[in-house]
Structure formats: C-alpha cells, structure tokens
N, C-alpha and C positions, 0 to 999 in steps of 0.2 A: 111256710108250708105246715100244716096241720098233721098231726100223728093219727093214724087210723087205728092203732093198737098200743097198748101200753107195753112198757119194756119186758115185763115178765111173761106176758102172752106170747111176745115175738120170740123170746129165748125158748119158751115151752115148744112153740111150733118148730123151731130150727132144731132142737134136740129130737123130736120126732122124726124129722126129716133128713137130718144130716148125720150120718153114723160117725163120721171124723170129729165133727162139732161135740157131739154127745161124749165121745171118748176123752176128748181134750177137757171138757168141763170136769168130768170126773177126775181126771190127772190134776187139774188146777186146784180143785178143792182140796184134795189130799196134800198137794204140794204146799198150798197156803198154812194149812195146819202145821206141816213139818217144818216150816220156817218160822213159826211162832204166831202166825196171824190167824188165831183160831176163830175169831168172829167172822172174818171173811170166808174162811174155810168151811164154817158151818153153814154160811148164807149161800154158798155156791152148792154144797152138798144137798141142802134143804131143796133148792130149785131143782137139781138133778133128780132128786128123789121123787119129787112131784110130778115130773115131766116123763119119768120112766116107769118105776115099779109101784110108786105110790107107797103111802105109809101103812096102809091096811095090809098089803102083801108083805111089805118088809117086815112088820111086825110078826106076821105068821112064820116067816122064814127065820127070824132071829130070835123068837121066843120072847119079844118084848112087846108091850102094848102099844098100838099106834099112838095114843096120847103121849106115852112116855118119849116115843120118838120125836114126835112134834116138838114137845118141850125141850128134849135134849139138843135139837137142831135149831132152836129159837135163839133170840137175842141173849136171854139170860140162862140158857141151858149150859150146863158143866157136865158134859157126858164122862163116865167112867171109862177107862181106857178097854176094858173088857167088851163094854157094849160099842164103843166107837170101832174097834177091831171087828167085831162080829159083823157090824153093819158094812164096813169097808170090804171085808171078806166076800159078803154076799152080792155087793154091787160089782164086784169085780167079776164074781162068778156069772151073774145075770148078763153082764156086758161082753162076757167071754174075752175079758183082758187079765193081764197079769202084771200089776204094777210093780216096779222095783226101786229100791233106793240105791243111789249112787253117791258115794263119798266124793266130794271136790274140796280142794284146799281153798281156803279163804283168800 
C-alpha cells in the first residue's frame, strides 16, 4: 500500500486536529530531554513548534530570533538552559498546560 503523505505531514495534521495528541507530543519532547535523550527531545519539540506556534511567533514571544531557534532545535543545536526553559515555558502557556516533574525511584 502506497503512502499518500509523508510522516511529518501526517504528524502535523494530527497535532492540529487532535488536542490530546498535541499535548502528549509536547510532554514527550520534554520528557525525552529530562531522561537524557536530548536529540530526540529536540526533534519532537521542533515538529511540535512547526505544527503549532511556528518559529516566527515563538521568536517574538521569547525574544530570540527564529533562525536561532531553528538552529537550537536542529540536529547540531546545543540550546542554553535559559533559552530552552523560555521556550518550554511559552509552549506550556500557549497550550494551556502546566507540565510537572515527578521523582520516581529507579
């Protein structure tokens, strides 16, 4: 069976149509970073940003240039904590979510 859309287009369409999926994607991106899988977390958040607020609006809201944000969430990006937390804070606000960290024993 041939695919009619590529994977990223499918994810973007679902993010825009399914609120629970959108929220879960944001949560998954942040969680991946917290467990040390920064590359996966950046990739998930990059897709989330593209499908929701876009880098232009995110830059305006966080005081960062859109090009810097695109690089920050790119494969070679190395975001500073201050910038990363500013982005996560805005994304939570935009999604009307509040993410919490819960400690669990190993």
